[in-house]
C-alpha positions in Angstrom: 137.0 139.6 152.1 134.2 137.0 153.7 134.6 134.8 156.2 133.2 131.2 156.7 133.9 129.0 159.6 136.2 125.7 159.6 133.9 122.2 159.3 136.2 120.7 161.4 137.1 122.9 164.2 134.9 125.8 164.0 137.3 128.7 163.8 136.9 131.5 161.2 138.5 131.3 157.6 139.2 133.0 154.6 139.1 131.5 151.0 141.9 133.3 149.1 142.3 131.9 145.3 146.3 131.2 144.6 148.1 132.3 141.6 147.5 128.9 140.3 143.9 129.3 140.9 143.2 126.7 143.5 141.1 128.1 146.7 143.3 127.8 149.9 141.6 128.3 153.4 143.3 130.6 155.3 143.4 132.0 158.8 140.6 135.0 159.1 143.2 137.3 161.0 145.8 138.8 158.6 149.2 138.7 160.1 152.2 140.9 159.7 155.3 139.0 157.7 158.7 140.0 156.4 159.4 138.5 152.9 162.4 136.4 153.2 163.8 134.0 150.6 164.0 130.6 152.3 162.4 131.7 155.1 160.9 129.0 157.4 157.2 130.2 157.2 154.7 130.3 154.6 152.3 133.5 154.0 149.1 133.6 151.5 149.1 137.3 150.1 145.7 139.0 149.7 146.4 138.7 146.0 147.1 134.7 146.1 151.0 134.7 146.0 152.3 132.1 148.5 155.9 133.3 150.0 158.3 132.4 152.1 158.7 134.8 155.0 159.5 135.5 158.9 156.6 135.8 161.1 158.8 137.3 164.0 160.3 140.0 162.7 160.5 143.7 164.1 157.5 145.9 163.1 159.4 148.5 161.2 161.2 145.3 159.2 157.6 144.0 158.2 156.7 143.7 154.4 153.0 143.6 155.0 150.3 141.7 155.8 149.1 137.8 154.9 147.4 134.9 155.8 148.6 131.2 157.2 147.4 128.7 155.6 144.5 127.0 157.7 145.9 123.4 157.0 148.9 124.3 158.8 147.1 125.4 161.9 143.4 123.5 162.2 144.1 120.2 164.9 141.5 118.5 162.2 143.1 119.0 159.0 144.3 115.1 158.7 140.3 115.0 158.5 140.4 116.6 154.8 143.3 114.8 153.4 142.5 112.3 150.8 143.8 108.9 151.2 146.0 107.3 148.5 
C-alpha cells in the first residue's frame, strides 16, 4: 500500500477504496481490532470494508488488522469539509 502525506497535518496516510467505491484517507499504521457488532469504533479493512469494532481487546481476541479513518484523527479535518 502506498503512503502519502496529509496536506493539512503532515502525518502519513494511505488511501483505501471502500466497498462503495469511495477513496478514504486512513492513518498509515495498521491497528489490531476485534470485530464487534455495535462496537464504539470503526475500522477500515485493507479490502475496503468499514466495520464496527473494539480496539482495546486482548491480543488473543483480535480479529485482524485494519486502518483508522484519518478524518477521525486529523486535527485539521474540518478544513476539508464542504460547506453546505
